[in-house]
Backbone as XML, in Angstrom:
<?xml version="1.0"?>
<chain id="A" units="angstrom">
  <residue number="1" name="MET">
    <atom name="N" x="0.838" y="-1.168" z="0.000"/>
    <atom name="CA" x="0.000" y="0.000" z="0.000"/>
    <atom name="C" x="0.891" y="1.243" z="0.000"/>
  </residue>
  <residue number="2" name="GLY">
    <atom name="N" x="0.551" y="2.231" z="-0.807"/>
    <atom name="CA" x="1.346" y="3.450" z="-0.921"/>
    <atom name="C" x="1.163" y="4.373" z="0.267"/>
  </residue>
  <residue number="3" name="LYS">
    <atom name="N" x="2.094" y="5.288" z="0.387"/>
    <atom name="CA" x="2.008" y="6.261" z="1.479"/>
    <atom name="C" x="0.914" y="7.272" z="1.177"/>
  </residue>
  <residue number="4" name="ARG">
    <atom name="N" x="0.278" y="7.715" z="2.228"/>
    <atom name="CA" x="-0.781" y="8.697" z="2.069"/>
    <atom name="C" x="-0.342" y="10.015" z="2.689"/>
  </residue>
  <residue number="5" name="GLY">
    <atom name="N" x="-1.018" y="11.050" z="2.278"/>
    <atom name="CA" x="-0.764" y="12.340" z="2.911"/>
    <atom name="C" x="0.227" y="13.194" z="2.136"/>
  </residue>
  <residue number="6" name="ARG">
    <atom name="N" x="0.629" y="14.241" z="2.785"/>
    <atom name="CA" x="1.499" y="15.243" z="2.178"/>
    <atom name="C" x="2.940" y="14.759" z="2.095"/>
  </residue>
  <residue number="7" name="LYS">
    <atom name="N" x="3.630" y="15.169" z="1.018"/>
    <atom name="CA" x="5.047" y="14.829" z="0.874"/>
    <atom name="C" x="5.848" y="15.615" z="1.907"/>
  </residue>
  <residue number="8" name="PRO">
    <atom name="N" x="6.985" y="15.117" z="2.267"/>
    <atom name="CA" x="7.827" y="15.878" z="3.199"/>
    <atom name="C" x="8.223" y="17.228" z="2.592"/>
  </residue>
  <residue number="9" name="ILE">
    <atom name="N" x="8.511" y="18.186" z="3.436"/>
    <atom name="CA" x="8.849" y="19.542" z="3.001"/>
    <atom name="C" x="10.087" y="19.545" z="2.112"/>
  </residue>
  <residue number="10" name="LYS">
    <atom name="N" x="11.060" y="18.674" z="2.384"/>
    <atom name="CA" x="12.286" y="18.642" z="1.594"/>
    <atom name="C" x="11.987" y="18.391" z="0.123"/>
  </residue>
  <residue number="11" name="SER">
    <atom name="N" x="11.116" y="17.469" z="-0.185"/>
    <atom name="CA" x="10.814" y="17.204" z="-1.589"/>
    <atom name="C" x="10.076" y="18.382" z="-2.216"/>
  </residue>
  <residue number="12" name="ASP">
    <atom name="N" x="9.280" y="19.113" z="-1.439"/>
    <atom name="CA" x="8.625" y="20.309" z="-1.954"/>
    <atom name="C" x="9.657" y="21.360" z="-2.340"/>
  </residue>
  <residue number="13" name="SER">
    <atom name="N" x="10.680" y="21.542" z="-1.503"/>
    <atom name="CA" x="11.716" y="22.524" z="-1.826"/>
    <atom name="C" x="12.529" y="22.064" z="-3.032"/>
  </residue>
  <residue number="14" name="ASN">
    <atom name="N" x="12.739" y="20.766" z="-3.160"/>
    <atom name="CA" x="13.446" y="20.245" z="-4.334"/>
    <atom name="C" x="12.637" y="20.494" z="-5.603"/>
  </residue>
  <residue number="15" name="THR">
    <atom name="N" x="11.343" y="20.327" z="-5.505"/>
    <atom name="CA" x="10.467" y="20.578" z="-6.649"/>
    <atom name="C" x="10.519" y="22.048" z="-7.042"/>
  </residue>
  <residue number="16" name="ARG">
    <atom name="N" x="10.460" y="22.933" z="-6.054"/>
    <atom name="CA" x="10.538" y="24.370" z="-6.339"/>
    <atom name="C" x="11.872" y="24.725" z="-6.987"/>
  </residue>
  <residue number="17" name="LEU">
    <atom name="N" x="12.952" y="24.141" z="-6.482"/>
    <atom name="CA" x="14.279" y="24.404" z="-7.037"/>
    <atom name="C" x="14.357" y="23.934" z="-8.482"/>
  </residue>
  <residue number="18" name="GLU">
    <atom name="N" x="13.826" y="22.768" z="-8.767"/>
    <atom name="CA" x="13.838" y="22.234" z="-10.133"/>
    <atom name="C" x="13.015" y="23.122" z="-11.071"/>
  </residue>
  <residue number="19" name="LYS">
    <atom name="N" x="11.857" y="23.565" z="-10.619"/>
    <atom name="CA" x="11.032" y="24.452" z="-11.447"/>
    <atom name="C" x="11.745" y="25.769" z="-11.710"/>
  </residue>
  <residue number="20" name="SER">
    <atom name="N" x="12.453" y="26.268" z="-10.707"/>
    <atom name="CA" x="13.215" y="27.503" z="-10.869"/>
    <atom name="C" x="14.310" y="27.324" z="-11.916"/>
  </residue>
  <residue number="21" name="ARG">
    <atom name="N" x="14.993" y="26.200" z="-11.871"/>
    <atom name="CA" x="16.038" y="25.908" z="-12.865"/>
    <atom name="C" x="15.443" y="25.802" z="-14.262"/>
  </residue>
  <residue number="22" name="GLU">
    <atom name="N" x="14.297" y="25.162" z="-14.367"/>
    <atom name="CA" x="13.633" y="25.036" z="-15.669"/>
    <atom name="C" x="13.239" y="26.403" z="-16.214"/>
  </residue>
  <residue number="23" name="LYS">
    <atom name="N" x="12.746" y="27.287" z="-15.342"/>
    <atom name="CA" x="12.386" y="28.635" z="-15.778"/>
    <atom name="C" x="13.618" y="29.389" z="-16.273"/>
  </residue>
  <residue number="24" name="GLU">
    <atom name="N" x="14.750" y="29.211" z="-15.588"/>
    <atom name="CA" x="15.991" y="29.854" z="-16.025"/>
    <atom name="C" x="16.401" y="29.356" z="-17.403"/>
  </residue>
  <residue number="25" name="LEU">
    <atom name="N" x="16.289" y="28.052" z="-17.626"/>
    <atom name="CA" x="16.637" y="27.496" z="-18.934"/>
    <atom name="C" x="15.743" y="28.061" z="-20.031"/>
  </residue>
  <residue number="26" name="VAL">
    <atom name="N" x="14.458" y="28.155" z="-19.751"/>
    <atom name="CA" x="13.521" y="28.701" z="-20.732"/>
    <atom name="C" x="13.865" y="30.160" z="-21.023"/>
  </residue>
  <residue number="27" name="THR">
    <atom name="N" x="14.146" y="30.928" z="-19.987"/>
    <atom name="CA" x="14.504" y="32.335" z="-20.164"/>
    <atom name="C" x="15.769" y="32.474" z="-21.001"/>
  </residue>
  <residue number="28" name="ASP">
    <atom name="N" x="16.781" y="31.658" z="-20.707"/>
    <atom name="CA" x="18.031" y="31.702" z="-21.473"/>
    <atom name="C" x="17.793" y="31.348" z="-22.937"/>
  </residue>
  <residue number="29" name="ARG">
    <atom name="N" x="16.969" y="30.354" z="-23.181"/>
    <atom name="CA" x="16.671" y="29.966" z="-24.565"/>
    <atom name="C" x="15.909" y="31.064" z="-25.294"/>
  </residue>
  <residue number="30" name="GLU">
    <atom name="N" x="14.980" y="31.697" z="-24.599"/>
    <atom name="CA" x="14.220" y="32.785" z="-25.222"/>
    <atom name="C" x="15.142" y="33.945" z="-25.592"/>
  </residue>
  <residue number="31" name="LYS">
    <atom name="N" x="16.095" y="34.267" z="-24.719"/>
    <atom name="CA" x="17.062" y="35.328" z="-25.022"/>
    <atom name="C" x="17.908" y="34.956" z="-26.233"/>
  </residue>
  <residue number="32" name="ALA">
    <atom name="N" x="18.333" y="33.703" z="-26.293"/>
    <atom name="CA" x="19.138" y="33.243" z="-27.427"/>
    <atom name="C" x="18.341" y="33.324" z="-28.725"/>
  </residue>
  <residue number="33" name="ILE">
    <atom name="N" x="17.074" y="32.982" z="-28.663"/>
    <atom name="CA" x="16.215" y="33.046" z="-29.854"/>
    <atom name="C" x="16.091" y="34.485" z="-30.340"/>
  </residue>
  <residue number="34" name="VAL">
    <atom name="N" x="15.904" y="35.423" z="-29.420"/>
    <atom name="CA" x="15.795" y="36.833" z="-29.800"/>
    <atom name="C" x="17.085" y="37.300" z="-30.464"/>
  </residue>
  <residue number="35" name="GLN">
    <atom name="N" x="18.231" y="36.914" z="-29.902"/>
    <atom name="CA" x="19.515" y="37.299" z="-30.493"/>
    <atom name="C" x="19.668" y="36.720" z="-31.889"/>
  </residue>
  <residue number="36" name="LEU">
    <atom name="N" x="19.288" y="35.480" z="-32.063"/>
    <atom name="CA" x="19.384" y="34.855" z="-33.383"/>
    <atom name="C" x="18.447" y="35.522" z="-34.388"/>
  </residue>
  <residue number="37" name="GLN">
    <atom name="N" x="17.255" y="35.886" z="-33.945"/>
    <atom name="CA" x="16.320" y="36.575" z="-34.835"/>
    <atom name="C" x="16.870" y="37.933" z="-35.261"/>
  </residue>
  <residue number="38" name="GLN">
    <atom name="N" x="17.505" y="38.643" z="-34.329"/>
    <atom name="CA" x="18.100" y="39.937" z="-34.662"/>
    <atom name="C" x="19.240" y="39.765" z="-35.660"/>
  </residue>
  <residue number="39" name="GLU">
    <atom name="N" x="20.063" y="38.769" z="-35.441"/>
    <atom name="CA" x="21.176" y="38.502" z="-36.357"/>
    <atom name="C" x="20.653" y="38.114" z="-37.741"/>
  </residue>
  <residue number="40" name="LEU">
    <atom name="N" x="19.620" y="37.297" z="-37.783"/>
    <atom name="CA" x="19.033" y="36.900" z="-39.060"/>
    <atom name="C" x="18.481" y="38.112" z="-39.809"/>
  </residue>
  <residue number="41" name="GLU">
    <atom name="N" x="17.797" y="38.991" z="-39.100"/>
    <atom name="CA" x="17.257" y="40.197" z="-39.736"/>
    <atom name="C" x="18.382" y="41.079" z="-40.265"/>
  </residue>
  <residue number="42" name="ARG">
    <atom name="N" x="19.442" y="41.179" z="-39.499"/>
    <atom name="CA" x="20.608" y="41.958" z="-39.936"/>
    <atom name="C" x="21.189" y="41.382" z="-41.227"/>
  </residue>
  <residue number="43" name="LEU">
    <atom name="N" x="21.323" y="40.072" z="-41.271"/>
    <atom name="CA" x="21.864" y="39.423" z="-42.468"/>
    <atom name="C" x="20.915" y="39.561" z="-43.658"/>
  </residue>
  <residue number="44" name="ARG">
    <atom name="N" x="19.625" y="39.482" z="-43.416"/>
    <atom name="CA" x="18.653" y="39.674" z="-44.499"/>
    <atom name="C" x="18.776" y="41.077" z="-45.092"/>
  </residue>
  <residue number="45" name="THR">
    <atom name="N" x="18.916" y="42.054" z="-44.210"/>
    <atom name="CA" x="19.062" y="43.435" z="-44.663"/>
    <atom name="C" x="20.310" y="43.588" z="-45.520"/>
  </residue>
  <residue number="46" name="ILE">
    <atom name="N" x="21.396" y="42.991" z="-45.079"/>
    <atom name="CA" x="22.643" y="43.053" z="-45.846"/>
    <atom name="C" x="22.454" y="42.405" z="-47.212"/>
  </residue>
  <residue number="47" name="CYS">
    <atom name="N" x="21.842" y="41.241" z="-47.238"/>
    <atom name="CA" x="21.643" y="40.530" z="-48.511"/>
    <atom name="C" x="20.739" y="41.315" z="-49.460"/>
  </residue>
  <residue number="48" name="GLN">
    <atom name="N" x="19.680" y="41.903" z="-48.933"/>
    <atom name="CA" x="18.797" y="42.712" z="-49.776"/>
    <atom name="C" x="19.550" y="43.903" z="-50.357"/>
  </residue>
  <residue number="49" name="TYR">
    <atom name="N" x="20.356" y="44.535" z="-49.533"/>
    <atom name="CA" x="21.128" y="45.673" z="-50.007"/>
    <atom name="C" x="22.117" y="45.243" z="-51.086"/>
  </residue>
  <residue number="50" name="LEU">
    <atom name="N" x="22.772" y="44.109" z="-50.856"/>
    <atom name="CA" x="23.723" y="43.595" z="-51.850"/>
    <atom name="C" x="23.023" y="43.272" z="-53.159"/>
  </residue>
  <residue number="51" name="ASP">
    <atom name="N" x="21.847" y="42.687" z="-53.086"/>
    <atom name="CA" x="21.090" y="42.366" z="-54.298"/>
    <atom name="C" x="20.752" y="43.628" z="-55.093"/>
  </residue>
  <residue number="52" name="GLN">
    <atom name="N" x="20.468" y="44.695" z="-54.381"/>
    <atom name="CA" x="20.061" y="45.931" z="-55.048"/>
    <atom name="C" x="21.248" y="46.775" z="-55.511"/>
  </residue>
  <residue number="53" name="ASN">
    <atom name="N" x="22.313" y="46.824" z="-54.711"/>
    <atom name="CA" x="23.370" y="47.805" z="-54.959"/>
    <atom name="C" x="24.773" y="47.236" z="-55.130"/>
  </residue>
  <residue number="54" name="GLY">
    <atom name="N" x="24.971" y="45.985" z="-54.843"/>
    <atom name="CA" x="26.333" y="45.454" z="-54.878"/>
    <atom name="C" x="27.090" y="45.858" z="-53.622"/>
  </residue>
  <residue number="55" name="ILE">
    <atom name="N" x="28.354" y="45.466" z="-53.544"/>
    <atom name="CA" x="29.166" y="45.731" z="-52.349"/>
    <atom name="C" x="29.745" y="47.140" z="-52.414"/>
  </residue>
  <residue number="56" name="ASN">
    <atom name="N" x="29.680" y="47.832" z="-51.282"/>
    <atom name="CA" x="30.380" y="49.100" z="-51.135"/>
    <atom name="C" x="31.122" y="49.077" z="-49.804"/>
  </residue>
  <residue number="57" name="ASN">
    <atom name="N" x="31.754" y="50.172" z="-49.444"/>
    <atom name="CA" x="32.556" y="50.202" z="-48.218"/>
    <atom name="C" x="31.709" y="49.991" z="-46.967"/>
  </residue>
  <residue number="58" name="GLU">
    <atom name="N" x="30.493" y="50.509" z="-46.969"/>
    <atom name="CA" x="29.618" y="50.344" z="-45.803"/>
    <atom name="C" x="29.330" y="48.867" z="-45.540"/>
  </residue>
  <residue number="59" name="ILE">
    <atom name="N" x="28.985" y="48.145" z="-46.580"/>
    <atom name="CA" x="28.707" y="46.712" z="-46.441"/>
    <atom name="C" x="29.987" y="45.960" z="-46.098"/>
  </residue>
  <residue number="60" name="ARG">
    <atom name="N" x="31.076" y="46.329" z="-46.715"/>
    <atom name="CA" x="32.354" y="45.673" z="-46.431"/>
    <atom name="C" x="32.698" y="45.814" z="-44.945"/>
  </residue>
  <residue number="61" name="GLN">
    <atom name="N" x="32.505" y="47.011" z="-44.380"/>
    <atom name="CA" x="32.773" y="47.235" z="-42.957"/>
    <atom name="C" x="31.831" y="46.405" z="-42.083"/>
  </residue>
  <residue number="62" name="GLU">
    <atom name="N" x="30.577" y="46.331" z="-42.467"/>
    <atom name="CA" x="29.605" y="45.529" z="-41.715"/>
    <atom name="C" x="30.021" y="44.062" z="-41.692"/>
  </residue>
  <residue number="63" name="LEU">
    <atom name="N" x="30.471" y="43.554" z="-42.825"/>
    <atom name="CA" x="30.909" y="42.156" z="-42.900"/>
    <atom name="C" x="32.162" y="41.925" z="-42.067"/>
  </residue>
  <residue number="64" name="ILE">
    <atom name="N" x="33.062" y="42.886" z="-42.054"/>
    <atom name="CA" x="34.278" y="42.764" z="-41.239"/>
    <atom name="C" x="33.910" y="42.744" z="-39.761"/>
  </residue>
  <residue number="65" name="GLN">
    <atom name="N" x="32.999" y="43.627" z="-39.346"/>
    <atom name="CA" x="32.561" y="43.638" z="-37.946"/>
    <atom name="C" x="31.887" y="42.322" z="-37.580"/>
  </residue>
  <residue number="66" name="TRP">
    <atom name="N" x="31.086" y="41.823" z="-38.484"/>
    <atom name="CA" x="30.390" y="40.560" z="-38.239"/>
    <atom name="C" x="31.395" y="39.429" z="-38.089"/>
  </residue>
  <residue number="67" name="LYS">
    <atom name="N" x="32.404" y="39.415" z="-38.952"/>
    <atom name="CA" x="33.423" y="38.367" z="-38.904"/>
    <atom name="C" x="34.229" y="38.444" z="-37.612"/>
  </residue>
  <residue number="68" name="ASP">
    <atom name="N" x="34.484" y="39.661" z="-37.122"/>
    <atom name="CA" x="35.282" y="39.849" z="-35.913"/>
    <atom name="C" x="34.477" y="39.667" z="-34.629"/>
  </residue>
  <residue number="69" name="ASP">
    <atom name="N" x="33.183" y="39.505" z="-34.742"/>
    <atom name="CA" x="32.329" y="39.284" z="-33.575"/>
    <atom name="C" x="32.696" y="37.939" z="-32.947"/>
  </residue>
  <residue number="70" name="PRO">
    <atom name="N" x="33.030" y="37.913" z="-31.637"/>
    <atom name="CA" x="33.454" y="36.647" z="-31.006"/>
    <atom name="C" x="32.404" y="35.545" z="-31.083"/>
  </residue>
  <residue number="71" name="ASP">
    <atom name="N" x="31.127" y="35.908" z="-31.004"/>
    <atom name="CA" x="30.079" y="34.887" z="-31.086"/>
    <atom name="C" x="30.065" y="34.237" z="-32.461"/>
  </residue>
  <residue number="72" name="VAL">
    <atom name="N" x="30.266" y="35.031" z="-33.488"/>
    <atom name="CA" x="30.288" y="34.507" z="-34.853"/>
    <atom name="C" x="31.562" y="33.703" z="-35.079"/>
  </residue>
  <residue number="73" name="ALA">
    <atom name="N" x="32.673" y="34.193" z="-34.543"/>
    <atom name="CA" x="33.949" y="33.493" z="-34.708"/>
    <atom name="C" x="33.867" y="32.078" z="-34.136"/>
  </residue>
  <residue number="74" name="ASN">
    <atom name="N" x="33.152" y="31.913" z="-33.039"/>
    <atom name="CA" x="32.995" y="30.581" z="-32.446"/>
    <atom name="C" x="32.190" y="29.660" z="-33.353"/>
  </residue>
  <residue number="75" name="LEU">
    <atom name="N" x="31.243" y="30.215" z="-34.089"/>
    <atom name="CA" x="30.430" y="29.402" z="-34.995"/>
    <atom name="C" x="31.220" y="28.973" z="-36.223"/>
  </residue>
  <residue number="76" name="ILE">
    <atom name="N" x="32.128" y="29.830" z="-36.675"/>
    <atom name="CA" x="32.891" y="29.557" z="-37.888"/>
    <atom name="C" x="33.911" y="28.452" z="-37.656"/>
  </residue>
  <residue number="77" name="LYS">
    <atom name="N" x="34.489" y="28.417" z="-36.468"/>
    <atom name="CA" x="35.560" y="27.444" z="-36.173"/>
    <atom name="C" x="35.075" y="26.034" z="-36.120"/>
  </residue>
</chain>
């Protein structure tokens, strides 16, 4: 026969801690998604400009900055 009644307080605190960790993971993922969406929009803008006008110094500088970005450098390696 199974135990009846309320769970001990320790397991309740463990449950709260686990839910808190899960919320942190969700928040971190949501932030990462927003950053990726911003980067994608930036790249779309660059591509549209290139399609219309070709490469100029402004675009060349943007690409250099993008290449030198540490987050992007980690993806390239």
